[in-house]
C-alpha positions, 0 to 999 in steps of 0.5 A: 367184783366187776368191770369197768367203764373207761375214759375215752377212748376206752370207756367202753372196754369192759363192764360199766365200773358202776358193776363193781359196786356190787363188791361193796353189797355182796362181799361186805365185809371182806373175808379174811386171808385165812378163811376156810374154803367152803370145799376141801380137796381130798390131797393138801397141796403145797402153797407158796406165797411170793412178792413179785414185783415187777421193776418196769412198771413199779408195781408189785404183783403178790401170787399165791402158788399151789402145788401138786404135793407129789410130782415125779422126778423129772415129769411137768404139771400144767399150770391155771394162773387165776385172776381174782375179782375187784376187791380179791386177792391172791388168797381168794378161790382157794377152793379152786386152787386147792383142788386143782393142785389135788389133781396134778394141776399147779395155780397161780393166783395173781393179787392185783394191787391196783383193785385188790382187797386194800380197797376195803381199807381206810376211810369208809366213806372213800369206799366208792372213789377207791372202786371208781379208780380201781375200775379205771383204764389204767388199771384194766391194763395193769391188771393183763399186764400182771398176768403176762408179767406173773407167768413170765415170772413163773416160768423163766425166773423160778425154780418151777419155770422147767417143771411146768408143761408150757403146752398145758397153761390155761387162765381162769378168772372171776367177774372182772378176773374174767374180763382180764382172762378174756383180753389174755386170752384174745379179746380184739377192740377196734379203736379208732380204727386200730385193733387193740389186743393184749393176748398171751400166746402161752395160754391155751385155754380160758375158765370164765367164772361169772364174766360180764359183757363188754359194756356198751358195745352194740356187738359183742361178737365183734370184740369176742370173735377173736376169743378162738380158744377153748372156754368154759363159762360158769354162771347161775340164773341169779348171777345178777349185779344189781346197784343204784345207776346200774344193773347187770342181768344175768343174761348179760353172761349168756351173751359173753358166751354166745359171742365167744369165737371158740369152737369148742365152748361150754356153758353151765348155769346153776339154778339159783346162786349169786354173782358171788358164789363162786368167791371163797364165801361161804353164805352167799347164793344160799347155805345148802346151795354154795358148797354143792355149786363149788363142788361141781365147779370144781369137778366142771372145771378139773373136767374142762382142763383135762378135756383141753389139756389131755383130751379126756372127755368122759368126766365132761360128758358125765357131768350135766348128769351127776349134777342135773338137780343144780343145773338150769342150762348147760350147752356144750359145743364141740368136741 
């Protein structure tokens, strides 16, 4: 679930690769594809799996689409495109996909084949090596290109394209996926006097769960100042990455929030929890706390999307009061 130390000149692009090993400690054994999410939405969406492939890169891009069960004829729906953490799959974060779709927002969940659940299979003594490969320069770039390709495929080459409101598209991700989303949403690096960016102009907002920092950069604001879209940052006081040789404190998630150039941005920090509490796993972070955090995260994410897409701010204003017992810190900047 986290990111990446690159070979020169990219080695400082994202958070150190050893952070990826936190998945082995916090998420083993891997969740089954059919694991029941801890929090069910109230209306069952239409769920479709597509095995897309980008011929230009010779790379598979499997996706799962959660589609609202009832869409009026001739109307369009907003869309969230979701990027998983390292070792995940298109089947993950289903509690969010189902919830979005049950409230009229389609959710497209990507699977990044170079850093997906296949890392957990094969010779167990090779897991560390496979994780390092998944945290490579090439894979981090390919993940952002996966996101762009999946949007192209859905919007321009599928039956759903005309049914998506292209003015209301957001990107969301957890950990490594949050870094993928930040790059797609406008984070910019300077390398050898040149700007390096992967921004996709179709994305109008970014939802960042447990976002690691851009590791090794002394001034994160130089990277994230160009991330000017509305952003929602969600983390927890125990959102810690701790492995031999690498430690990332919860304050690193706060540094990402502080450095983001968004005029409209929100930070929610839950009390307790864990780095993996925002996945579908039911036990991590506490058996009682886990479903409560997931439920609150569902509501907050939906409120954020509606505030961005529809200028409906009531739910955002009410959320901290409703979930105050869970919250260690709340910051809302902008309208």
